[in-house]
N, C-alpha and C positions, 0 to 999 in steps of 0.2 A: 504494500500500500504506500509506503514511503517512497519507493522507487517511482511509482506512477505519479505521485504528487510532484516529485522532482522533475520528471520529464514534462509534466504539464506546465510547471513554472518556466522551464527552459523554452518551451514552445511559445508561451505567452510573452515572455520577455525578449526573445531573440528572433524567432521566426515570424511571428505575427506582425510586429512593426515593420520589419523589412519588406514583407509582402504587401502590407498596406501602403507603404511608400511607392512601391511599384505600381499599384493600382491607381493611385491618384497622380501619377507622373504626368499623364496626359492632361488632366485638369490643371495642374500647376503650370504647365507650359502655356495653356490656353488663357488662364486667368491672369497671370502676371506677364504675358506676352514676352516670354524669354526664349532663348535658344535651348536646344536639347542639352547642350553641354553644361549650361548654367543650372538647369533643373537637375541634371544628373549629379552635380556637385553636392547637393543636399543629401542624396541617397548615399554617396560615397563617404561623406563626412559622418553620417549616422553609423554606417558599418565600421568605419575606422575607429570611432569612439567606442562603440559597443564591443568590438572584439579586441581592440588594442588597449582599451582602458584597463582591462583585467591584468594584462602583463605589465603594464606600467605601474599600476598601483600595488601589485603583489609585493614588491620590495618594501614599500612603506608600511604595508599591513603586517608583514613579517617582523619588521623592526618594532612596531607597536605591540604586537602580540607576544613576542619573545625577546624582551630586552636583555635578559641574562645571556642569551646566545651571542649577542653582539658585543659583550664585554670581555669575552675570552680572547686574549691575544693570539692564540693558536688558530681560532676560527676566523679572525679578522683578515688574515692574509689570503684566505680562499674566497672572500666576498668581493 
């Protein structure tokens, strides 16, 4: 049951907004009278922030969650 809940959260958080942006892509170009490349920039920025944000923030989250790990001089040379 927990696995199903996690998969559902992943679908709602990642797949659904990306799909919705693809659906409204035509309306964005029509409403704002933009080129296709400018409208595609919004979708690419969303995907970059959604997927790249986790890798960028993982370092700061590890430091906040495990401060004793980063005080060891032996482990500091591997980071």
